[in-house]
Biotite code that builds the C-alpha atoms (Angstrom):
import biotite.structure as struc

atoms = struc.array([
    struc.Atom([18.221, -54.699, 15.793], chain_id="A", res_id=1, res_name="MET", atom_name="CA", element="C"),
    struc.Atom([18.064, -53.022, 19.144], chain_id="A", res_id=2, res_name="ALA", atom_name="CA", element="C"),
    struc.Atom([21.210, -51.103, 18.547], chain_id="A", res_id=3, res_name="VAL", atom_name="CA", element="C"),
    struc.Atom([19.883, -49.906, 15.151], chain_id="A", res_id=4, res_name="ALA", atom_name="CA", element="C"),
    struc.Atom([16.783, -48.707, 16.651], chain_id="A", res_id=5, res_name="LEU", atom_name="CA", element="C"),
    struc.Atom([18.392, -46.997, 19.524], chain_id="A", res_id=6, res_name="THR", atom_name="CA", element="C"),
    struc.Atom([20.890, -45.298, 17.147], chain_id="A", res_id=7, res_name="THR", atom_name="CA", element="C"),
    struc.Atom([18.046, -44.193, 14.877], chain_id="A", res_id=8, res_name="THR", atom_name="CA", element="C"),
    struc.Atom([16.111, -42.905, 17.893], chain_id="A", res_id=9, res_name="PHE", atom_name="CA", element="C"),
    struc.Atom([19.082, -40.835, 19.208], chain_id="A", res_id=10, res_name="LEU", atom_name="CA", element="C"),
    struc.Atom([19.886, -39.306, 15.645], chain_id="A", res_id=11, res_name="LEU", atom_name="CA", element="C"),
    struc.Atom([16.274, -38.226, 15.235], chain_id="A", res_id=12, res_name="VAL", atom_name="CA", element="C"),
    struc.Atom([16.342, -36.859, 18.752], chain_id="A", res_id=13, res_name="GLY", atom_name="CA", element="C"),
    struc.Atom([19.400, -34.925, 18.028], chain_id="A", res_id=14, res_name="ALA", atom_name="CA", element="C"),
    struc.Atom([18.171, -33.569, 14.824], chain_id="A", res_id=15, res_name="ALA", atom_name="CA", element="C"),
    struc.Atom([14.934, -32.418, 16.576], chain_id="A", res_id=16, res_name="THR", atom_name="CA", element="C"),
    struc.Atom([16.850, -30.747, 19.365], chain_id="A", res_id=17, res_name="LEU", atom_name="CA", element="C"),
    struc.Atom([19.082, -28.778, 16.720], chain_id="A", res_id=18, res_name="ILE", atom_name="CA", element="C"),
    struc.Atom([15.856, -27.766, 14.813], chain_id="A", res_id=19, res_name="VAL", atom_name="CA", element="C"),
    struc.Atom([14.312, -26.515, 18.068], chain_id="A", res_id=20, res_name="PHE", atom_name="CA", element="C"),
    struc.Atom([17.485, -24.718, 18.956], chain_id="A", res_id=21, res_name="TYR", atom_name="CA", element="C"),
    struc.Atom([17.575, -23.084, 15.532], chain_id="A", res_id=22, res_name="ASN", atom_name="CA", element="C"),
    struc.Atom([14.149, -21.943, 15.949], chain_id="A", res_id=23, res_name="GLN", atom_name="CA", element="C"),
    struc.Atom([14.804, -20.451, 19.333], chain_id="A", res_id=24, res_name="THR", atom_name="CA", element="C"),
    struc.Atom([17.882, -18.542, 18.197], chain_id="A", res_id=25, res_name="VAL", atom_name="CA", element="C"),
    struc.Atom([15.797, -17.192, 15.197], chain_id="A", res_id=26, res_name="ASP", atom_name="CA", element="C"),
    struc.Atom([12.971, -16.143, 17.477], chain_id="A", res_id=27, res_name="ALA", atom_name="CA", element="C"),
    struc.Atom([15.552, -14.357, 19.820], chain_id="A", res_id=28, res_name="ARG", atom_name="CA", element="C"),
    struc.Atom([17.099, -12.516, 16.863], chain_id="A", res_id=29, res_name="HIS", atom_name="CA", element="C"),
    struc.Atom([13.630, -11.417, 15.637], chain_id="A", res_id=30, res_name="VAL", atom_name="CA", element="C"),
    struc.Atom([12.728, -10.296, 19.147], chain_id="A", res_id=31, res_name="ALA", atom_name="CA", element="C"),
    struc.Atom([15.864, -8.325, 19.398], chain_id="A", res_id=32, res_name="ALA", atom_name="CA", element="C"),
    struc.Atom([15.276, -6.604, 16.052], chain_id="A", res_id=33, res_name="ALA", atom_name="CA", element="C"),
    struc.Atom([11.682, -5.813, 16.919], chain_id="A", res_id=34, res_name="GLU", atom_name="CA", element="C"),
    struc.Atom([12.946, -4.266, 20.352], chain_id="A", res_id=35, res_name="LYS", atom_name="CA", element="C"),
    struc.Atom([15.370, -2.269, 18.476], chain_id="A", res_id=36, res_name="GLU", atom_name="CA", element="C"),
    struc.Atom([12.745, -0.905, 16.081], chain_id="A", res_id=37, res_name="GLU", atom_name="CA", element="C"),
    struc.Atom([10.491, -0.148, 19.153], chain_id="A", res_id=38, res_name="PHE", atom_name="CA", element="C"),
    struc.Atom([13.149, 1.932, 20.782], chain_id="A", res_id=39, res_name="ASN", atom_name="CA", element="C"),
    struc.Atom([13.899, 3.794, 17.517], chain_id="A", res_id=40, res_name="ARG", atom_name="CA", element="C"),
    struc.Atom([10.086, 4.526, 17.189], chain_id="A", res_id=41, res_name="LEU", atom_name="CA", element="C"),
    struc.Atom([9.850, 5.734, 20.688], chain_id="A", res_id=42, res_name="GLN", atom_name="CA", element="C"),
    struc.Atom([12.822, 8.091, 20.225], chain_id="A", res_id=43, res_name="THR", atom_name="CA", element="C"),
    struc.Atom([11.263, 9.377, 16.864], chain_id="A", res_id=44, res_name="GLU", atom_name="CA", element="C"),
    struc.Atom([8.039, 9.951, 18.755], chain_id="A", res_id=45, res_name="SER", atom_name="CA", element="C"),
    struc.Atom([9.631, 11.866, 21.418], chain_id="A", res_id=46, res_name="ALA", atom_name="CA", element="C"),
    struc.Atom([11.428, 13.999, 18.964], chain_id="A", res_id=47, res_name="GLU", atom_name="CA", element="C"),
    struc.Atom([8.315, 14.788, 17.033], chain_id="A", res_id=48, res_name="ILE", atom_name="CA", element="C"),
    struc.Atom([6.456, 15.639, 20.262], chain_id="A", res_id=49, res_name="LYS", atom_name="CA", element="C"),
    struc.Atom([9.247, 17.934, 21.251], chain_id="A", res_id=50, res_name="GLU", atom_name="CA", element="C"),
    struc.Atom([8.930, 19.774, 17.911], chain_id="A", res_id=51, res_name="LYS", atom_name="CA", element="C"),
    struc.Atom([5.099, 20.048, 18.233], chain_id="A", res_id=52, res_name="MET", atom_name="CA", element="C"),
    struc.Atom([5.518, 21.490, 21.830], chain_id="A", res_id=53, res_name="PHE", atom_name="CA", element="C"),
    struc.Atom([7.956, 24.100, 20.470], chain_id="A", res_id=54, res_name="VAL", atom_name="CA", element="C"),
    struc.Atom([5.659, 25.053, 17.585], chain_id="A", res_id=55, res_name="LEU", atom_name="CA", element="C"),
    struc.Atom([2.638, 25.369, 19.894], chain_id="A", res_id=56, res_name="LEU", atom_name="CA", element="C"),
    struc.Atom([4.526, 27.453, 22.444], chain_id="A", res_id=57, res_name="ASP", atom_name="CA", element="C"),
    struc.Atom([2.705, 30.706, 23.263], chain_id="A", res_id=58, res_name="ASN", atom_name="CA", element="C"),
    struc.Atom([5.713, 32.820, 22.224], chain_id="A", res_id=59, res_name="HIS", atom_name="CA", element="C"),
    struc.Atom([5.835, 31.138, 18.975], chain_id="A", res_id=60, res_name="ASN", atom_name="CA", element="C"),
    struc.Atom([2.248, 31.470, 18.328], chain_id="A", res_id=61, res_name="LEU", atom_name="CA", element="C"),
    struc.Atom([2.339, 35.175, 19.140], chain_id="A", res_id=62, res_name="GLU", atom_name="CA", element="C"),
    struc.Atom([5.161, 35.713, 16.823], chain_id="A", res_id=63, res_name="THR", atom_name="CA", element="C"),
    struc.Atom([3.299, 33.974, 13.953], chain_id="A", res_id=64, res_name="VAL", atom_name="CA", element="C"),
    struc.Atom([0.314, 35.983, 14.797], chain_id="A", res_id=65, res_name="ALA", atom_name="CA", element="C"),
    struc.Atom([2.177, 39.225, 14.549], chain_id="A", res_id=66, res_name="ARG", atom_name="CA", element="C"),
    struc.Atom([3.729, 38.104, 11.290], chain_id="A", res_id=67, res_name="GLY", atom_name="CA", element="C"),
    struc.Atom([0.315, 37.546, 9.746], chain_id="A", res_id=68, res_name="LYS", atom_name="CA", element="C"),
    struc.Atom([-0.776, 40.871, 11.278], chain_id="A", res_id=69, res_name="GLN", atom_name="CA", element="C"),
    struc.Atom([-3.285, 39.362, 13.404], chain_id="A", res_id=70, res_name="LEU", atom_name="CA", element="C"),
    struc.Atom([-4.755, 41.325, 16.508], chain_id="A", res_id=71, res_name="VAL", atom_name="CA", element="C"),
    struc.Atom([-5.548, 39.729, 19.732], chain_id="A", res_id=72, res_name="LYS", atom_name="CA", element="C"),
    struc.Atom([-9.186, 40.329, 20.786], chain_id="A", res_id=73, res_name="ASP", atom_name="CA", element="C"),
    struc.Atom([-9.277, 41.241, 24.509], chain_id="A", res_id=74, res_name="ASP", atom_name="CA", element="C"),
    struc.Atom([-13.070, 40.571, 24.721], chain_id="A", res_id=75, res_name="ARG", atom_name="CA", element="C"),
    struc.Atom([-13.975, 38.082, 22.124], chain_id="A", res_id=76, res_name="PRO", atom_name="CA", element="C"),
    struc.Atom([-17.689, 37.496, 21.510], chain_id="A", res_id=77, res_name="ARG", atom_name="CA", element="C"),
    struc.Atom([-18.638, 33.852, 20.662], chain_id="A", res_id=78, res_name="TYR", atom_name="CA", element="C"),
    struc.Atom([-21.528, 32.506, 18.541], chain_id="A", res_id=79, res_name="PHE", atom_name="CA", element="C"),
    struc.Atom([-24.050, 30.517, 20.613], chain_id="A", res_id=80, res_name="GLU", atom_name="CA", element="C"),
    struc.Atom([-25.530, 27.461, 19.394], chain_id="A", res_id=81, res_name="ALA", atom_name="CA", element="C"),
    struc.Atom([-29.360, 27.193, 19.995], chain_id="A", res_id=82, res_name="ARG", atom_name="CA", element="C"),
])
């Protein structure tokens, strides 16, 4: 009786350890995939920021303004809110 109880206890314990191990491995895989996605998004964000800085560069804005025949006002007058 004691041998059967000990054997059952060991089998249940081993099965529990296997389940915990599998959950740990799955969690590590999910974490690795999330880290990879995070790095991809960071790279994409940096690329978008770089494109934005190029578009908003003074030289490019002046080229666009000339293309649309806009004239730079040297002494602009602004409306005042009262």
